[in-house]
C-alpha positions in Angstrom: 17.9 15.3 15.7 15.4 17.6 14.0 15.7 19.9 11.6 13.3 21.7 9.0 14.4 20.7 5.6 10.6 20.9 4.2 10.5 22.0 0.5 13.9 21.0 -0.5 15.2 18.1 -2.6 18.4 15.9 -1.7 20.7 13.9 -3.7 22.0 11.3 -1.6 24.5 8.8 -3.5 25.2 5.5 -2.5 22.1 5.3 -0.5 21.2 1.5 -0.6 22.7 0.7 2.8 25.0 1.7 5.5 25.7 5.2 6.2 24.0 6.4 2.8 20.6 4.8 3.7 20.7 6.3 7.6 21.5 9.5 5.5 18.6 9.4 3.0 16.3 8.1 5.7 17.2 11.0 8.5 16.6 13.7 5.6 13.3 12.3 4.5 12.4 12.3 8.1 13.2 16.0 8.6 11.0 17.1 5.6 13.2 16.6 2.4 12.3 14.9 -0.7 15.0 12.3 -1.7 16.6 11.2 -4.8 18.3 8.0 -3.6 21.1 7.0 -5.9 23.2 3.8 -6.0 24.6 1.0 -8.4 22.7 -1.7 -6.4 18.8 -2.2 -7.1 18.4 -2.3 -3.0 18.1 1.4 -3.2 14.7 0.7 -3.9 14.5 -0.6 -0.3 15.6 2.6 1.1 12.8 4.4 -1.2 10.3 1.9 0.2 11.3 2.7 3.8 11.4 6.5 3.0 7.8 5.9 1.6 6.5 3.9 4.7 7.6 6.3 6.9 5.5 8.9 5.2 8.2 10.5 3.2 8.9 11.0 -0.2 11.6 9.3 -2.3 12.6 8.0 -6.1 15.4 5.8 -7.1 18.0 6.6 -9.5 20.1 3.7 -10.1 23.8 4.8 -11.6 27.5 4.7 -11.3 29.0 7.9 -10.0 32.4 7.1 -11.4 31.0 7.7 -14.8 30.9 11.4 -15.9 28.2 11.2 -18.6 25.9 9.2 -16.3 26.0 11.5 -13.6 25.1 14.4 -15.6 22.2 12.1 -17.0 21.0 11.2 -13.4 21.2 15.0 -12.2 19.0 15.9 -15.1 16.6 13.4 -14.5 16.4 14.0 -10.5 15.8 18.0 -11.5 13.1 16.9 -14.1 11.1 14.5 -12.0 11.7 16.0 -8.9 12.9 19.5 -8.4 16.4 21.3 -8.7 18.5 19.8 -6.1 18.8 21.8 -2.9 21.3 19.2 -1.0 23.9 16.8 -2.7 25.4 14.3 -0.2 28.2 12.5 -1.6 28.4 9.4 -0.1 29.1 6.5 -2.7 32.5 5.2 -1.9 34.5 1.9 -2.0 37.5 0.3 -0.3 39.5 -2.9 -0.7 38.2 -5.8 1.2 40.3 -8.1 3.6 43.0 -8.3 0.5 44.8 -5.3 1.3 48.5 -4.8 0.0 51.1 -2.4 0.6 52.0 0.2 -2.0 54.6 -1.8 -4.0 51.9 -4.6 -4.5 49.0 -2.4 -4.9 47.6 -3.1 -8.6 46.4 -0.4 -11.1 43.1 -1.7 -11.5 42.4 -1.4 -7.8 43.7 2.0 -7.6 41.6 3.3 -10.4 38.4 1.6 -9.2 38.7 2.9 -5.8 39.9 6.8 -7.0 37.5 6.5 -9.9 34.4 6.7 -7.3 35.8 8.1 -4.2 37.4 11.3 -5.7 36.2 11.3 -9.1 32.7 10.5 -8.5 32.6 13.8 -5.9 34.0 15.8 -8.6 31.3 14.5 -11.3 28.6 15.0 -8.9 29.6 18.5 -7.2 30.3 19.9 -10.8 27.0 19.4 -12.5 25.1 20.1 -9.0 26.7 22.9 -7.9 26.4 24.5 -11.6 22.5 24.6 -11.0 23.2 25.8 -7.4 25.4 28.6 -8.3 22.6 29.8 -10.8 20.2 29.8 -8.4 22.6 31.4 -5.4 21.4 28.5 -3.0 22.3 24.9 -2.1 24.3 22.8 0.1 26.9 20.0 -0.4 28.1 17.4 2.2 30.8 14.9 1.3 31.3 12.1 3.1 35.2 11.4 3.9 36.9 9.4 6.5 39.1 10.0 9.4 41.9 8.0 7.1 41.6 11.3 4.8 43.4 13.0 8.2 45.8 10.6 9.1 48.0 7.8 7.9 47.0 4.1 8.1 49.0 1.2 6.4 47.6 -1.2 3.5 44.6 1.4 2.2 46.8 3.7 -0.1 44.4 4.3 -2.5 41.3 5.0 0.0 43.4 7.2 2.1 44.7 9.3 -0.8 41.5 9.5 -2.2 39.7 10.4 0.8 42.5 13.2 1.8 41.9 14.5 -1.8 38.5 14.6 -1.0 38.7 16.7 2.0 40.7 19.2 0.4 38.4 19.4 -2.9 35.7 20.3 0.0 37.7 23.1 1.0 38.5 24.4 -2.8 35.1 23.9 -3.9 33.9 25.9 -0.7 36.1 28.7 -1.6 34.8 28.7 -5.2 30.9 28.7 -4.5 30.6 30.7 -1.4 30.4 33.9 -3.1 27.1 32.7 -4.7 25.3 31.5 -1.4 26.5 27.7 -1.9 28.1 25.9 1.0 30.2 22.9 1.1 31.3 20.7 3.8 32.3 17.5 5.0 31.7 14.6 7.3 34.8 12.3 8.1 33.6 9.4 10.0 35.4 7.3 12.2 34.8 3.4 12.8 31.0 3.1 12.2 29.1 0.0 12.5 27.4 -1.3 9.6 26.7 -4.6 7.9 29.9 -4.4 6.2 32.3 -3.3 8.9 30.5 -6.0 11.0 31.6 -8.8 8.6 35.1 -7.2 8.2 36.1 -6.1 11.6 33.7 -7.3 14.0 33.5 -11.0 14.1 35.1 -14.1 15.8 38.0 -14.0 13.1 38.8 -10.5 13.5 38.2 -9.9 17.4 41.6 -9.1 18.2 41.7 -6.2 15.5 38.3 -4.9 16.7 39.4 -5.0 20.3 42.7 -3.0 19.3 40.8 -0.5 17.0 38.1 0.0 20.2 40.8 0.5 22.4 41.8 3.3 20.7 38.6 5.2 20.7 38.1 7.2 24.0 34.1 6.7 23.8 35.0 2.7 23.6 32.5 1.9 21.0 32.1 2.2 17.5 29.9 4.7 15.9 26.0 4.2 14.6 25.2 5.3 11.5 22.9 7.8 12.9 25.7 9.5 14.2 26.8 10.4 10.7 23.3 11.1 9.9 22.9 13.6 12.3 26.3 15.5 11.5 24.7 15.7 7.9 21.6 16.9 9.2 23.3 19.8 10.8 25.4 20.9 8.1 22.6 20.6 5.5 20.3 22.8 7.8 19.8 26.5 8.2 21.6 26.1 11.3 24.8 25.9 9.8 24.3 28.6 7.7 27.8 30.2 8.3 29.8 26.9 8.1 31.4 26.0 4.9 34.9 24.7 4.1 34.9 22.4 7.3 35.6 19.2 8.0 33.5 17.8 11.0 35.2 14.7 12.2 32.7 12.0 13.9 35.0 9.2 15.2 34.5 9.1 19.1 37.6 11.0 19.5 40.0 8.2 17.7 42.0 10.8 16.0 42.2 13.1 18.8 45.0 10.3 20.2 45.8 8.3 17.2 48.1 5.3 17.3 50.0 3.0 15.0 49.6 -0.2 16.8 47.2 -1.5 14.0 
């Protein structure tokens, strides 16, 4: 997908790997200067890949769940690069294989997930949109999940955080729309990354994988590029009249959601 993002600076959180990395690479390929954020030093690898392809990127390491660190990061981005035109709130965490029902869910795990997946979106959006409102331009894309739209067992914190994020997206869009700022979200379904390969798509999880894929009308998991393309559209001038929207990218999974797993 090709759009014109020349002259724009984009901050992508959680961009060291997976969906965030794909988004950062795609935005850079289409002309944006990228501020790569992650808690992992592998964010440097994303910057190196962007540079190797002829793009511009700089790494800003930090935890989006810490409000003070977020404010410092955004200030550094705008000092070292330029005011942020595009914010992609992608950083997120979930529980791994050891998932539990609500009555066994631990406080620490609840706070860890909500602290990144919901609080982090608020912290980044608050400071970045303040500048966008002053400049009367800008676009924010939040990376949610289909689990913010439909129920699932054993992931109460993640589902609650993503549902909250999607409603936060709509609320934020209402507030900043009069200033020319757009806020949208993408809700990915089952996307193939290194993390999901090891968790779902392996010999031990074959039955789970086959069951999951059987409920996707397109018959396959998505690629990280599918999400990156959705972000490209929402960040571009082609979506100039789109705000407060949740773009579902799930191969049709939620069109006929079932509860067998």
